[in-house]
TORVEXLO-292964 format. One record per residue: z, x, y of N, C-alpha, C, O in turn; residue in one letter; residue number from 1; chain. Coordinates in steps of 0.1 Angstrom, whole numbers. Example, Ala and Ser with C-alpha at 12.3 -4.5 7.8 and 13.67 -1.06 7.14 Angstrom:
BEGIN
R    nzz    nxx    nyy   cazz   caxx   cayy    czz    cxx    cyy    ozz    oxx    oyy  residu  num  chaine
R     78    132    -57     78    123    -45     78    132    -33     85    142    -33       A    1       A
R     71    128    -22     71    137    -11     79    129      0     80    134     11       S    2       A
REM end
This chain:
BEGIN
R    nzz    nxx    nyy   cazz   caxx   cayy    czz    cxx    cyy    ozz    oxx    oyy  residu  num  chaine
R   2449    998   1627   2450   1008   1640   2458   1004   1646   2465   1014   1649       M    1       A
R   2465    989   1654   2460    981   1664   2479    987   1659   2485    994   1666       K    2       A
R   2484    982   1645   2497    983   1645   2505    998   1648   2517   1002   1652       E    3       A
R   2489   1007   1644   2496   1017   1643   2499   1022   1664   2508   1028   1670       F    4       A
R   2491   1018   1667   2495   1024   1683   2507   1011   1690   2511   1010   1702       F    5       A
R   2511   1002   1678   2522    996   1685   2536   1007   1678   2543   1013   1686       S    6       A
R   2536   1008   1666   2546   1025   1664   2546   1031   1669   2557   1037   1669       H    7       A
R   2535   1039   1678   2538   1055   1686   2544   1045   1701   2551   1050   1709       I    8       A
R   2540   1034   1702   2542   1030   1720   2556   1029   1714   2563   1039   1717       R    9       A
R   2562   1021   1707   2578   1021   1702   2584   1029   1703   2592   1031   1712       G   10       A
R   2581   1038   1691   2590   1054   1697   2587   1061   1704   2597   1069   1706       A   11       A
R   2575   1066   1714   2589   1067   1732   2585   1061   1736   2574   1066   1738       V   12       A
R   2585   1046   1742   2600   1044   1746   2611   1042   1744   2618   1035   1751       V   13       A
R   2614   1047   1732   2630   1046   1728   2629   1061   1727   2639   1068   1727       S   14       A
R   2616   1070   1726   2625   1081   1729   2627   1082   1742   2639   1084   1744       T   15       A
R   2619   1082   1757   2625   1078   1768   2637   1073   1776   2644   1076   1786       L   16       A
R   2636   1061   1762   2649   1053   1769   2662   1056   1766   2672   1053   1773       V   17       A
R   2660   1065   1750   2672   1076   1752   2674   1088   1754   2684   1093   1749       L   18       A
R   2666   1095   1760   2665   1107   1773   2672   1101   1781   2682   1107   1785       A   19       A
R   2671   1090   1785   2673   1091   1798   2687   1086   1797   2693   1089   1807       F   20       A
R   2692   1080   1787   2707   1076   1783   2717   1088   1782   2728   1092   1786       V   21       A
R   2709   1091   1776   2714   1107   1762   2716   1120   1775   2727   1122   1780       C   22       A
R   2704   1128   1780   2701   1135   1789   2702   1134   1805   2706   1143   1811       C   23       A
R   2700   1127   1809   2705   1122   1824   2718   1106   1827   2722   1108   1838       G   24       A
R   2722   1097   1823   2731   1085   1827   2743   1093   1820   2751   1096   1829       L   25       A
R   2748   1099   1808   2759   1101   1799   2761   1111   1812   2766   1107   1823       Y   26       A
R   2755   1127   1810   2761   1133   1820   2768   1132   1834   2779   1137   1837       P   27       A
R   2760   1127   1840   2767   1124   1848   2774   1110   1853   2773   1104   1864       L   28       A
R   2782   1106   1842   2790   1099   1839   2803   1106   1837   2814   1102   1842       I   29       A
R   2801   1118   1827   2813   1123   1830   2818   1136   1832   2828   1143   1829       V   30       A
R   2806   1137   1840   2804   1145   1856   2806   1140   1867   2803   1147   1876       F   31       A
R   2812   1129   1869   2818   1117   1877   2831   1118   1873   2839   1124   1879       G   32       A
R   2835   1112   1862   2848   1112   1855   2856   1126   1860   2864   1125   1869       I   33       A
R   2854   1136   1856   2859   1148   1857   2859   1151   1868   2869   1156   1873       S   34       A
R   2850   1149   1874   2852   1152   1892   2857   1145   1893   2846   1142   1887       Q   35       A
R   2867   1132   1893   2879   1121   1901   2889   1127   1896   2897   1135   1901       T   36       A
R   2887   1120   1881   2901   1130   1876   2908   1141   1876   2920   1140   1880       L   37       A
R   2904   1154   1872   2906   1166   1870   2898   1174   1880   2896   1186   1877       F   38       A
R   2892   1170   1890   2880   1182   1898   2888   1204   1896   2880   1212   1891       P   39       A
R   2897   1206   1899   2902   1219   1891   2900   1221   1877   2905   1232   1875       D   40       A
R   2897   1217   1868   2897   1218   1852   2885   1221   1853   2881   1232   1852       K   41       A
R   2876   1207   1855   2860   1210   1853   2849   1215   1867   2839   1209   1871       A   42       A
R   2856   1225   1871   2851   1233   1883   2854   1248   1879   2850   1258   1885       N   43       A
R   2862   1246   1865   2861   1264   1856   2882   1264   1859   2888   1267   1848       G   44       A
R   2890   1262   1868   2901   1266   1871   2902   1275   1877   2911   1283   1874       S   45       A
R   2896   1278   1885   2890   1289   1897   2904   1297   1904   2911   1289   1908       L   46       A
R   2909   1307   1905   2916   1311   1913   2916   1311   1926   2904   1314   1929       I   47       A
R   2920   1310   1935   2902   1314   1953   2918   1321   1956   2924   1318   1946       V   48       A
R   2925   1328   1964   2929   1337   1974   2927   1329   1987   2919   1320   1988       D   49       A
R   2937   1334   2002   2938   1321   2009   2926   1326   2021   2925   1320   2032       P   50       A
R   2912   1341   2016   2904   1335   2027   2894   1332   2019   2885   1339   2022       N   51       A
R   2890   1321   2006   2886   1317   2002   2875   1319   1992   2866   1312   1987       G   52       A
R   2879   1336   1989   2876   1347   1975   2878   1340   1969   2887   1331   1972       R   53       A
R   2867   1339   1948   2875   1336   1939   2873   1350   1937   2866   1360   1940       V   54       A
R   2885   1346   1930   2890   1362   1922   2894   1355   1908   2906   1357   1907       R   55       A
R   2891   1351   1902   2892   1350   1886   2896   1337   1875   2901   1328   1882       G   56       A
R   2895   1334   1866   2901   1321   1868   2913   1314   1861   2920   1322   1854       S   57       A
R   2915   1308   1860   2928   1311   1849   2927   1309   1837   2938   1309   1830       K   58       A
R   2909   1307   1830   2912   1305   1820   2903   1318   1808   2898   1318   1796       L   59       A
R   2904   1329   1818   2889   1341   1814   2906   1355   1817   2914   1352   1825       L   60       A
R   2907   1361   1812   2912   1376   1809   2906   1383   1824   2899   1376   1830       G   61       A
R   2909   1393   1828   2904   1408   1830   2909   1415   1831   2921   1413   1833       Q   62       A
R   2903   1431   1828   2914   1439   1828   2922   1446   1839   2919   1445   1851       G   63       A
R   2929   1450   1837   2936   1463   1843   2943   1470   1845   2954   1465   1849       F   64       A
R   2943   1486   1843   2947   1496   1839   2955   1504   1849   2960   1515   1845       A   65       A
R   2957   1499   1866   2968   1510   1871   2983   1502   1863   2986   1490   1859       D   66       A
R   2989   1516   1864   3001   1511   1862   3009   1499   1867   3017   1493   1860       P   67       A
R   3006   1496   1880   3015   1484   1889   3005   1471   1885   3003   1462   1893       K   68       A
R   2999   1471   1871   3001   1455   1871   3002   1454   1856   2998   1463   1849       Y   69       A
R   3009   1442   1851   3007   1442   1841   2993   1439   1834   2986   1430   1837       F   70       A
R   2990   1449   1822   2980   1449   1811   2975   1439   1803   2981   1437   1793       H   71       A
R   2963   1430   1805   2962   1421   1787   2954   1431   1777   2949   1442   1777       P   72       A
R   2956   1418   1767   2953   1421   1756   2941   1428   1756   2934   1426   1766       R   73       A
R   2938   1437   1746   2927   1447   1743   2914   1438   1740   2911   1433   1729       P   74       A
R   2903   1438   1755   2889   1432   1745   2877   1438   1740   2872   1448   1744       S   75       A
R   2871   1429   1729   2856   1429   1725   2847   1422   1729   2836   1419   1724       A   76       A
R   2852   1417   1744   2840   1410   1747   2829   1423   1755   2834   1433   1760       A   77       A
R   2813   1419   1754   2810   1431   1762   2822   1451   1760   2829   1457   1752       G   78       A
R   2814   1454   1779   2819   1465   1772   2840   1462   1782   2848   1470   1787       N   79       A
R   2840   1441   1780   2852   1446   1779   2855   1433   1788   2850   1435   1799       G   80       A
R   2862   1418   1787   2867   1409   1796   2851   1407   1797   2849   1407   1809       Y   81       A
R   2839   1404   1790   2827   1400   1795   2825   1388   1790   2822   1388   1778       D   82       A
R   2827   1372   1798   2821   1368   1800   2815   1360   1787   2818   1351   1779       A   83       A
R   2802   1371   1794   2784   1361   1789   2788   1370   1770   2784   1364   1761       T   84       A
R   2793   1381   1768   2795   1382   1754   2804   1383   1743   2804   1389   1733       S   85       A
R   2818   1371   1753   2822   1368   1746   2825   1370   1736   2813   1371   1731       S   86       A
R   2836   1373   1723   2832   1376   1707   2841   1385   1708   2841   1393   1717       G   87       A
R   2852   1388   1692   2858   1395   1682   2850   1410   1679   2838   1410   1684       G   88       A
R   2852   1416   1676   2852   1426   1670   2845   1420   1651   2835   1425   1645       T   89       A
R   2853   1412   1649   2847   1411   1632   2852   1420   1625   2850   1419   1613       N   90       A
R   2858   1427   1627   2867   1441   1623   2875   1434   1609   2885   1427   1612       L   91       A
R   2874   1435   1602   2887   1425   1589   2897   1436   1591   2897   1447   1597       G   92       A
R   2907   1431   1582   2920   1447   1581   2921   1457   1572   2931   1464   1570       P   93       A
R   2906   1457   1565   2908   1465   1560   2895   1482   1559   2892   1493   1553       T   94       A
R   2891   1473   1573   2881   1490   1584   2893   1501   1586   2905   1501   1588       S   95       A
R   2887   1506   1584   2892   1522   1588   2892   1519   1610   2902   1520   1617       Q   96       A
R   2881   1517   1613   2880   1513   1621   2889   1507   1634   2891   1510   1646       K   97       A
R   2892   1496   1627   2908   1489   1632   2915   1498   1631   2918   1506   1640       L   98       A
R   2922   1499   1617   2933   1504   1619   2932   1520   1630   2941   1525   1636       N   99       A
R   2920   1523   1628   2923   1536   1640   2925   1531   1652   2936   1533   1658       D  100       A
R   2912   1518   1662   2916   1513   1673   2931   1508   1674   2934   1510   1686       A  101       A
R   2943   1501   1665   2951   1504   1668   2962   1513   1666   2970   1514   1675       I  102       A
R   2963   1520   1656   2972   1535   1662   2974   1540   1675   2984   1544   1680       K  103       A
R   2961   1540   1679   2955   1546   1695   2967   1539   1702   2977   1543   1707       E  104       A
R   2961   1525   1700   2965   1516   1710   2981   1518   1711   2987   1520   1722       R  105       A
R   2985   1518   1701   3000   1516   1698   3008   1531   1702   3019   1532   1708       I  106       A
R   3001   1538   1700   3004   1551   1706   3002   1550   1725   3012   1550   1732       A  107       A
R   2993   1549   1729   2987   1546   1744   3001   1536   1749   3008   1543   1757       I  108       A
R   3006   1524   1748   3010   1518   1749   3028   1523   1749   3035   1520   1759       Y  109       A
R   3032   1526   1742   3044   1534   1740   3046   1542   1751   3054   1540   1760       R  110       A
R   3036   1553   1747   3035   1561   1761   3033   1555   1772   3044   1555   1776       A  111       A
R   3024   1548   1782   3033   1535   1792   3043   1536   1799   3049   1540   1809       E  112       A
R   3044   1525   1783   3057   1520   1790   3070   1527   1783   3079   1520   1779       N  113       A
R   3071   1534   1783   3081   1542   1775   3090   1542   1764   3102   1544   1765       G  114       A
R   3086   1540   1754   3091   1535   1743   3087   1544   1730   3077   1550   1728       L  115       A
R   3100   1541   1721   3104   1559   1712   3096   1550   1706   3093   1538   1707       S  116       A
R   3091   1563   1697   3084   1555   1683   3085   1550   1675   3076   1549   1666       E  117       A
R   3100   1545   1674   3105   1537   1662   3102   1520   1669   3099   1510   1662       S  118       A
R   3102   1520   1685   3100   1505   1691   3092   1496   1683   3084   1504   1677       E  119       A
R   3090   1483   1679   3076   1474   1678   3071   1477   1684   3077   1487   1690       A  120       A
R   3060   1475   1689   3046   1469   1695   3049   1452   1694   3057   1446   1686       V  121       A
R   3040   1447   1703   3038   1434   1700   3025   1435   1693   3022   1447   1691       P  122       A
R   3016   1426   1688   3010   1428   1682   2997   1420   1690   2986   1421   1684       A  123       A
R   2998   1408   1704   2991   1411   1713   2989   1418   1719   2981   1415   1728       D  124       A
R   2998   1439   1718   2994   1447   1732   2979   1454   1725   2971   1461   1731       A  125       A
R   2978   1451   1709   2972   1466   1708   2958   1461   1697   2950   1467   1690       V  126       A
R   2960   1439   1699   2949   1437   1692   2938   1430   1699   2946   1423   1707       T  127       A
R   2924   1426   1703   2920   1415   1710   2917   1402   1704   2911   1403   1694       A  128       A
R   2919   1393   1707   2917   1382   1710   2900   1371   1697   2888   1373   1697       S  129       A
R   2902   1368   1694   2887   1354   1690   2881   1360   1699   2877   1370   1696       G  130       A
R   2876   1355   1719   2873   1358   1724   2869   1371   1725   2858   1376   1723       S  131       A
R   2883   1377   1731   2883   1384   1737   2883   1384   1756   2879   1395   1760       G  132       A
R   2886   1378   1763   2885   1372   1767   2905   1363   1775   2908   1359   1786       L  133       A
R   2912   1364   1762   2923   1356   1764   2930   1361   1778   2930   1373   1781       D  134       A
R   2935   1352   1786   2942   1354   1802   2958   1356   1795   2962   1366   1802       P  135       A
R   2967   1354   1788   2979   1357   1778   2981   1362   1773   2975   1364   1763       H  136       A
R   2993   1370   1778   3001   1379   1768   3010   1376   1768   3010   1368   1778       I  137       A
R   3023   1377   1759   3031   1375   1750   3047   1374   1760   3049   1373   1772       S  138       A
R   3053   1373   1754   3065   1372   1763   3070   1383   1760   3074   1388   1771       L  139       A
R   3074   1392   1749   3077   1397   1744   3068   1414   1756   3074   1422   1762       R  140       A
R   3056   1412   1754   3041   1424   1760   3047   1422   1778   3045   1432   1785       N  141       A
R   3055   1411   1783   3053   1407   1792   3065   1417   1799   3065   1424   1810       A  142       A
R   3076   1416   1787   3094   1423   1791   3088   1440   1789   3091   1449   1797       E  143       A
R   3082   1442   1780   3082   1456   1777   3074   1462   1787   3075   1474   1790       L  144       A
R   3067   1455   1792   3056   1463   1808   3069   1460   1821   3062   1464   1831       Q  145       A
R   3076   1459   1824   3084   1451   1837   3091   1464   1841   3093   1467   1852       T  146       A
R   3094   1470   1830   3103   1487   1839   3090   1495   1842   3091   1502   1852       A  147       A
R   3078   1496   1836   3072   1503   1843   3064   1495   1856   3062   1501   1866       R  148       A
R   3061   1486   1853   3055   1478   1868   3062   1477   1877   3056   1478   1888       V  149       A
R   3081   1475   1876   3085   1471   1883   3087   1494   1892   3084   1498   1903       A  150       A
R   3091   1499   1885   3083   1513   1889   3074   1511   1897   3078   1505   1907       K  151       A
R   3064   1514   1897   3051   1515   1901   3051   1511   1914   3046   1517   1923       A  152       A
R   3059   1494   1916   3058   1492   1926   3068   1493   1935   3068   1486   1945       R  153       A
R   3079   1503   1932   3093   1504   1932   3095   1490   1936   3091   1485   1947       G  154       A
R   3103   1483   1926   3106   1470   1930   3116   1472   1918   3115   1479   1908       L  155       A
R   3128   1461   1923   3140   1460   1909   3132   1459   1899   3120   1462   1900       S  156       A
R   3138   1453   1881   3127   1449   1875   3136   1440   1875   3138   1437   1863       E  157       A
R   3144   1433   1884   3156   1415   1876   3145   1412   1891   3151   1402   1896       E  158       A
R   3135   1415   1899   3126   1411   1912   3110   1410   1898   3100   1402   1902       K  159       A
R   3108   1416   1888   3099   1414   1887   3101   1405   1873   3094   1396   1870       V  160       A
R   3113   1412   1866   3113   1396   1850   3114   1379   1860   3111   1368   1855       R  161       A
R   3120   1382   1876   3123   1364   1878   3111   1363   1878   3106   1352   1874       D  162       A
R   3099   1375   1882   3085   1370   1883   3076   1368   1868   3064   1367   1866       L  163       A
R   3080   1368   1865   3074   1373   1843   3080   1355   1846   3073   1347   1840       V  164       A
R   3091   1350   1854   3095   1338   1842   3090   1324   1850   3089   1312   1848       Q  165       A
R   3090   1334   1862   3077   1322   1866   3065   1318   1863   3065   1306   1864       S  166       A
R   3051   1324   1859   3044   1328   1856   3038   1324   1836   3027   1326   1831       Y  167       A
R   3052   1318   1828   3047   1317   1822   3049   1302   1815   3057   1294   1817       I  168       A
R   3034   1301   1805   3033   1288   1803   3030   1286   1789   3024   1292   1780       D  169       A
R   3039   1272   1791   3048   1267   1780   3039   1263   1768   3027   1261   1771       P  170       A
R   3042   1261   1754   3037   1258   1746   3026   1250   1749   3027   1248   1761       R  171       A
R   3017   1244   1746   3012   1231   1746   3012   1218   1740   3007   1216   1729       D  172       A
R   3019   1205   1748   3022   1191   1749   3040   1195   1741   3045   1185   1737       F  173       A
R   3047   1208   1740   3057   1210   1738   3058   1219   1724   3067   1227   1720       G  174       A
R   3048   1217   1718   3054   1226   1695   3042   1234   1692   3043   1241   1682       V  175       A
R   3030   1234   1700   3014   1237   1703   3020   1249   1705   3028   1251   1713       F  176       A
R   3013   1266   1691   3021   1278   1705   3027   1283   1701   3034   1283   1692       G  177       A
R   3024   1294   1713   3036   1303   1718   3038   1303   1735   3031   1296   1742       D  178       A
R   3044   1308   1739   3047   1305   1750   3030   1315   1756   3020   1317   1749       P  179       A
R   3033   1317   1768   3029   1334   1772   3022   1330   1784   3020   1318   1787       G  180       A
R   3020   1342   1790   3021   1345   1802   3005   1348   1805   2996   1354   1799       V  181       A
R   3007   1340   1824   2987   1341   1822   2991   1357   1832   3001   1358   1840       N  182       A
R   2979   1370   1827   2979   1379   1835   2977   1380   1847   2987   1381   1855       V  183       A
R   2961   1378   1851   2963   1371   1864   2967   1368   1872   2965   1374   1882       L  184       A
R   2976   1358   1874   2978   1350   1880   2994   1355   1884   3001   1351   1893       Q  185       A
R   2996   1365   1872   3008   1373   1874   3009   1386   1885   3018   1391   1891       L  186       A
R   2994   1390   1885   2996   1401   1888   2994   1399   1906   2997   1406   1916       N  187       A
R   2984   1383   1902   2983   1382   1920   2996   1381   1931   2998   1383   1943       R  188       A
R   3005   1374   1916   3016   1376   1919   3023   1386   1927   3029   1387   1938       A  189       A
R   3018   1394   1918   3030   1411   1926   3019   1413   1937   3025   1409   1947       L  190       A
R   3008   1416   1940   3007   1418   1946   3009   1411   1962   3007   1418   1972       D  191       A
R   3012   1392   1963   3021   1391   1972   3034   1399   1978   3036   1404   1989       Q  192       A
R   3044   1398   1959   3053   1400   1968   3059   1411   1970   3058   1420   1963       A  193       A
R   3069   1411   1984   3071   1422   1988   3084   1434   1983   3085   1445   1988       R  194       A
REM end
């Protein structure tokens, strides 16, 4: 019996030590390193206006429907851009519901941006990302929306194109992925442009 309680005591002490290290010490060390080396990223890459109000995150998309704004990718997250319900539609390429939704989005995109029936529409303009929260659109998508945004704001297309160019995020490490435009940052810059 004495040996049994010795094993129990050893197990309890090991559990408490591991709980302290894994649930207390390790998270504090990681928190301290992240706050010291890259506090912006560790705190959610928040976008804060001059008045100190949080307007969003560089990492999460937001819905914009007004013609004076660049429109993001469609979202399947909750009721759209709901970070608590992140996820895709789980509809596959043989899904009639997905095909119908894409056809409808293509027609709307062409009408909004004054495109002809034969003009190709970028895939990211009519399909949701896996998370439904992707903050970026492709360069082609941004180019096709430029004329609409410039007209709605009374700005020259050249000025809007210059803004798009200044908000391009390059490929990761210069090789992974495609360059994209962060919609929230670009739209905030448009609101400040004169």
